[in-house]
C-alpha positions in Angstrom: 11.6 6.1 -28.5 8.3 4.8 -27.1 7.5 3.6 -23.7 4.3 2.7 -21.7 4.1 4.5 -18.4 1.1 3.7 -16.1 -1.2 3.1 -19.0 0.0 6.1 -21.1 1.9 5.6 -24.4 4.7 8.2 -24.3 7.1 9.2 -27.1 10.5 10.7 -26.1 13.5 12.3 -27.8 17.0 12.6 -26.4 18.3 16.0 -25.4 21.8 16.7 -24.1 21.6 20.2 -22.6 25.1 20.9 -21.3 28.2 19.6 -19.7 28.0 19.8 -15.9 31.3 19.5 -14.1 32.7 17.7 -17.1 29.8 15.2 -17.3 27.3 15.4 -20.2 23.7 15.3 -18.8 21.3 13.4 -21.1 17.5 13.7 -20.7 14.5 12.0 -22.1 11.9 14.7 -23.0 8.3 13.6 -23.5 6.8 15.0 -26.8 3.6 13.0 -27.3 1.1 11.3 -25.0 -1.6 8.7 -25.9 -4.0 7.3 -23.4 -4.4 3.6 -23.7 -8.1 2.6 -23.7 -9.7 1.0 -20.6 -6.9 1.9 -18.2 -7.6 4.4 -15.4 -4.2 6.1 -15.7 -5.2 9.0 -13.4 -5.2 6.6 -10.4 -2.5 4.1 -11.3 0.3 6.6 -11.0 -0.6 7.4 -7.4 -1.6 4.0 -6.1 1.8 2.7 -5.0 2.9 5.9 -3.3 -0.4 6.3 -1.4 0.0 2.7 -0.2 3.6 3.3 0.9 2.5 6.4 2.8 0.0 4.3 4.8 2.5 1.4 5.2 5.3 3.0 7.0 5.7 6.8 6.8 2.7 8.1 8.8 2.5 5.2 11.2 6.2 5.4 12.0 6.1 9.1 12.5 2.9 9.2 14.6 4.6 11.6 17.0 5.3 14.1 14.2 3.1 16.9 13.0 3.1 16.8 9.1 3.0 19.7 6.8 2.5 19.8 3.0 3.5 21.7 -0.1 1.8 20.5 -3.3 3.7 23.1 -5.4 7.2 21.7 -4.8 9.5 21.3 -7.9 7.4 23.5 -10.2 10.8 24.6 -11.6 11.0 21.3 -13.4 8.4 22.4 -16.0 8.3 26.2 -15.7 10.8 27.3 -18.4 14.2 26.5 -19.9 16.1 28.9 -17.6 14.7 27.0 -14.5 15.6 23.7 -16.2 19.2 24.9 -16.7 19.3 26.0 -13.1 18.5 22.4 -12.1 21.3 20.9 -14.1 23.8 23.5 -12.7 22.7 23.0 -9.1 25.7 22.5 -6.9 25.3 19.9 -4.1 26.4 22.2 -1.4 23.5 24.6 -2.3 20.8 22.0 -2.6 18.8 21.6 0.6 18.2 17.9 -0.1 22.0 17.4 -0.2 22.1 17.7 3.6 19.4 14.9 4.0 20.1 11.2 4.0 18.3 9.1 1.3 16.5 6.2 2.9 17.4 2.6 2.0 14.1 1.4 0.7 12.4 4.5 -0.7 14.7 6.7 -2.6 12.1 9.5 -2.5 12.2 9.6 1.3 14.8 11.8 3.0 15.6 12.2 6.6 17.9 14.3 8.8 18.8 13.0 12.3 19.6 15.2 15.2 20.6 14.1 18.8 17.0 14.4 20.0 14.9 15.1 16.9 14.4 13.9 13.3 13.3 15.7 10.1 11.5 13.6 7.4 10.9 14.7 3.8 8.7 12.7 1.3 8.7 13.7 -2.3 6.3 12.5 -5.1 6.7 14.1 -8.5 5.7 17.8 -7.8 4.4 17.2 -4.3 6.4 17.2 -1.0 5.4 16.7 2.6 7.7 17.1 5.6 7.5 16.9 9.3 9.6 16.8 12.4 9.5 16.1 16.1 10.7 19.8 16.5 8.5 22.4 14.9 11.4 24.8 14.5 13.1 22.3 12.2 10.0 22.5 9.9 10.2 26.3 9.9 13.9 26.2 9.0 13.4 23.7 6.3 10.5 25.7 4.8 12.6 28.9 4.6 15.6 27.0 3.1 13.4 25.4 0.4 11.7 28.7 -0.5 15.1 30.4 -0.8 16.1 27.8 -3.5 13.0 26.8 -5.3 9.7 28.2 -6.5 7.2 26.8 -4.1 4.3 27.7 -1.8 3.5 26.5 1.7 0.0 25.0 2.1 0.1 24.5 5.9 -0.6 21.4 7.9 -1.1 18.3 5.9 -4.8 17.4 5.4 -4.9 15.9 1.9 -2.2 14.0 -0.1 -2.6 11.6 -3.1 -6.3 11.2 -2.4 -5.8 10.4 1.3 -7.6 12.6 3.8 -5.4 13.0 6.9 -6.7 14.4 10.2 -4.1 15.2 12.9 -4.9 15.7 16.5 -2.8 15.9 19.7 -3.3 12.1 20.3 -3.7 10.4 17.0 -3.7 10.5 13.2 -6.8 9.5 11.2 -6.5 8.4 7.5 -9.5 7.8 5.2 -10.7 8.4 1.7 -14.2 9.6 2.3 -14.2 12.2 -0.4 -13.0 9.7 -2.9 -15.7 7.2 -2.0 -18.4 9.9 -2.6 -16.8 10.7 -6.0 -16.8 7.0 -6.9 -20.5 6.5 -6.1 -21.3 9.6 -8.1 -19.1 8.5 -11.1 -20.8 5.1 -11.4 -24.3 6.4 -10.6 -24.7 4.5 -7.3 -25.4 7.3 -4.9 -29.0 6.1 -4.3 -28.1 2.4 -3.8 -29.1 0.5 -0.6 -26.2 0.2 1.9 -24.9 -3.3 2.8 -23.2 -4.3 6.1 -20.4 -6.4 4.4 -18.6 -6.2 1.0 -19.3 -9.9 0.3 -21.5 -12.5 1.8 -20.4 -16.0 2.7 -20.2 -18.7 1.3 -18.1 -17.9 -1.7 -20.0 -18.7 -4.9 -18.3 -16.5 -7.4 -16.8 -18.4 -10.4 -16.0 -17.9 -14.1 -19.8 -18.2 -15.0 -19.1 -19.1 -18.6 -22.8 -19.3 -19.4 -23.6 -15.9 -17.8 -24.5 -12.7 -19.6 -21.6 -10.5 -20.5 -21.4 -6.9 -19.3 -19.5 -3.8 -20.4 -15.8 -4.6 -20.0 -14.8 -0.9 -19.8 -17.3 -0.2 -17.0 -16.3 -3.3 -15.1 -12.5 -2.5 -15.3 -13.1 1.1 -14.4 -15.0 0.1 -11.2 -12.3 -2.4 -10.3 -9.5 0.2 -10.8 -11.3 2.7 -8.6 -11.7 0.1 -5.9 -8.1 -1.0 -6.1 -7.0 2.6 -5.4 -9.3 2.8 -2.4 -7.7 -0.3 -0.8 -4.7 2.0 0.1 -6.7 2.9 3.2 -9.5 0.4 3.2 -8.3 -3.2 4.1 -11.9 -4.2 4.7 -12.5 -4.4 0.9 -9.2 -5.8 0.0 -10.2 -9.4 -0.4 -13.5 -8.8 -2.2 -11.9 -6.3 -4.6 -9.0 -8.6 -5.5 -11.4 -11.5 -6.0 -13.6 -9.6 -8.4 -10.5 -8.3 -10.2 -9.7 -11.9 -11.3 -12.6 -11.7 -13.8 -11.7 -8.6 -15.7 -11.0 -10.5 -19.0 -14.6 -11.6 -19.5 -16.9 -10.1 -16.8 -20.4 -11.4 -16.4 -23.5 -10.1 -14.7 -22.7 -12.1 -11.6 -19.3 -10.5 -11.3 -20.8 -7.0 -11.8 -23.4 -7.7 -9.1 -20.6 -8.7 -6.7 -18.7 -5.4 -7.5 -21.9 -3.4 -7.0 -22.3 -5.0 -3.6 -18.9 -3.6 -2.6 -20.1 -0.2 -3.6 -23.2 -0.6 -1.6 -21.1 -1.5 1.4 -19.0 1.7 0.8 -22.3 3.7 0.6 -22.9 2.7 4.3 -19.3 3.3 5.4 -17.8 6.1 3.4 -15.7 7.6 6.2 -14.3 4.4 7.6 -10.5 4.7 8.0 -7.4 3.9 10.0 -6.4 5.4 13.3 -2.8 5.7 14.5 -2.5 6.7 18.1 0.6 8.6 19.3 1.1 6.3 22.4 1.7 3.2 20.3 5.1 1.6 20.2 7.3 0.2 17.5 6.9 -3.6 18.0 6.2 -5.3 14.7 3.9 -8.3 14.5 2.4 -10.1 11.5 -0.5 -12.5 10.8 -0.5 -15.1 8.0 -3.4 -17.1 6.7 -4.6 -18.9 3.6 -7.9 -20.2 2.1 -7.0 -23.7 0.8 -8.1 -24.3 -2.8 -10.4 -21.3 -2.6 -10.4 -20.4 -6.3 -13.1 -22.3 -8.1 -11.4 -22.0 -11.5 -7.9 -23.4 -10.9 -8.2 -24.5 -7.2 -5.3 -22.3 -6.2 -5.3 -21.0 -2.6 -5.5 -17.4 -1.5 -2.8 -15.8 0.7 -3.8 -13.3 3.3 -1.6 -11.3 5.6 -1.4 -8.2 7.7 1.4 -6.4 9.6 1.0 -4.3 12.6 3.4 -1.7 14.0 2.7 -0.9 17.6 -0.6 -2.7 17.3 -1.7 -0.5 14.4 -2.2 -1.8 10.9 0.5 -0.7 8.4 0.4 -3.3 5.6 -2.0 -5.9 4.3 -2.3 -8.3 1.3 -4.7 -10.6 -0.4 -3.4 -12.6 -3.4 -4.0 -15.8 -5.1 -1.0 -18.1 -4.9 1.1 -18.9 -8.0 0.9 -22.7 -7.6 -1.7 -25.2 -6.6 -1.2 -26.5 -3.0 -1.8 -30.2 -2.3 -2.6 -29.7 1.4 -3.7 -27.1 3.9 -0.3 -27.2 5.5 1.4 -26.4 2.2 -0.9 -23.5 1.5 -0.3 -22.1 5.0 3.5 -22.5 4.6 3.5 -20.6 1.3 1.4 -17.9 2.9 3.9 -17.7 5.8 6.8 -17.3 3.3 5.1 -14.4 1.6 4.3 -12.8 4.9 7.9 -13.2 6.0 9.2 -11.3 2.9 7.0 -8.3 3.8 8.1 -8.5 7.4 11.8 -8.3 6.3 10.9 -5.3 4.0 9.3 -3.4 6.9 12.2 -4.3 9.2 14.7 -2.9 6.7 12.6 0.3 6.4 12.6 0.8 10.1 16.4 0.6 10.3 16.5 4.0 8.6 14.8 5.3 11.8 17.4 3.5 14.0 14.8 0.9 15.0 16.4 -2.5 15.2 14.1 -5.5 15.4 14.7 -9.3 15.7 12.6 -12.3 16.5 9.6 -10.7 14.9 6.5 -12.8 15.6 4.4 -14.2 12.7 1.1 -15.7 13.9 -0.3 -18.7 11.9 -3.2 -21.0 12.7 -1.7 -24.1 11.3 0.6 -26.2 13.4 1.9 -28.3 10.5 3.1 -25.2 8.6 4.9 -24.0 11.7 6.6 -27.4 12.1 7.8 -27.3 8.5 9.3 -23.9 8.9 11.0 -24.8 12.1 12.5 -28.1 10.7 15.7 -27.5 8.7 15.5 -31.0 7.2 13.8 -31.2 3.8 11.5 -34.2 3.9 10.0 -36.0 0.9 6.5 -34.5 1.7 7.8 -31.0 1.3 10.3 -31.3 -1.5 7.7 -30.4 -4.2 7.2 -27.0 -2.7 8.9 -24.3 -4.7 12.4 -23.5 -3.3 11.8 -19.8 -3.0 9.3 -20.3 -0.2 11.8 -22.2 1.9 13.8 -19.1 2.6 11.6 -18.6 5.7 13.5 -21.5 7.4 16.8 -19.5 7.2 15.2 -16.5 8.8 13.7 -18.7 11.6 17.1 -20.2 12.3 18.8 -16.8 12.2 16.4 -15.4 14.7 14.9 -12.8 12.4 11.4 -14.1 12.8 9.5 -16.5 15.0 6.4 -18.5 14.1 3.7 -18.7 16.7 0.3 -20.5 16.7 -2.8 -18.5 17.1 -6.4 -20.0 17.3 -8.5 -19.4 14.2 -10.9 -17.1 16.1 -8.1 -14.7 16.8 -6.5 -14.9 13.3 -6.7 -11.3 12.0 -5.6 -12.2 8.5 -8.8 -14.2 8.1 -10.3 -10.9 6.8 -8.1 -11.2 3.6 -8.8 -14.8 2.6 -12.6 -15.4 2.5 -16.0 -13.7 2.9 -17.2 -13.4 6.5 -20.5 -12.9 8.3 -21.4 -9.5 9.8 -20.4 -10.3 13.4 -16.9 -11.7 12.6 -16.3 -9.1 9.9 -17.0 -6.2 12.3 -14.9 -7.8 15.0 -11.8 -8.1 12.7 -11.9 -4.6 11.3 -12.2 -3.3 14.8 -9.2 -5.3 15.9 -7.3 -4.0 12.9 -7.8 -0.4 14.1 -10.5 0.7 11.6 -12.9 3.2 13.0 -15.7 5.4 11.8 -15.5 9.0 13.0 -19.3 9.4 12.5 -20.0 6.7 15.2 
């Protein structure tokens, strides 16, 4: 049997070790690995989990002191006796049996007490856990050590490439170490720093007559930047824009990518701050750049979501269809933003946080009118049906669309290149700070 997992070709064979309580346990055991050329498989397996960690786990638990154990679940690959121990584990003896699996993320467990909460996040052979009561952390640590081979690494400072600094009043997340490694890897440590990742106006296109560059190098740089976007929303738009030209990169595209690296050279430690006095009110900003793509004239969707005024989720993506008007492009962007809002709302329900009438801020009054009008007019019937679900959630009171002037539109950062003044204003409003300043 052969599968592709995160850019790695893996061959398996089936193994049925034993019958556990009358049920035959069947496993897929990997026997051969082949790395697929031009794919940075080392980063791809961690990208989603690192993003999810920033999106909701640390921001939601900003009042919790986190601890880590990178050696958890070593028993999975130690030897056969430990593997058999796993299959014969009884639920009543398993520490995770007493924890509730969260609705959205099946690798996130929680235990609720009358006045406290214990959270446990697992990723392959890594585990982090935290609680509002330090004694619960100590109890959980002893319980896990009594059942599994593991070692305690102390307070969480590094996880999946994210550097995490905890203080009494806030949590700071950045990837400064990774930025320095990137610059060294691509021999850009001596480059001249830039103040923005991309300069307006947008001039990047397919450049069919341009000189071709090394595809492997270009894709490697893009892959490294994409992983960095887990904590750096300031480079999200420029990175995603350059990623569109990975099939046939030209010198102009490589120059644009190198400018992003030059920007990172000047801001290696820039990151996200989450203060402990922030609340749990969820707000969202939605924006689009109408017909921004010079190849197919598709619009770019940009959106960001803030929990307690602190950024937890962001997106920059080219829309799937061509919009015939600015209102249509903004309406499609609002629908995509609404889907992410509902995902975050469902995640917060695991923490007993119930939200309704979540505000989504849009700078186009026509798009707001379309969403608030339950009647399907002839001017909007060509819009794909899947984007109209936002109307149901407006009518049900799940979300509310509000107008915001363009100068206060925070999602503007994810739709187009900006000048230095506006760029710095937006990243400051989104909670990005440099600890060196």
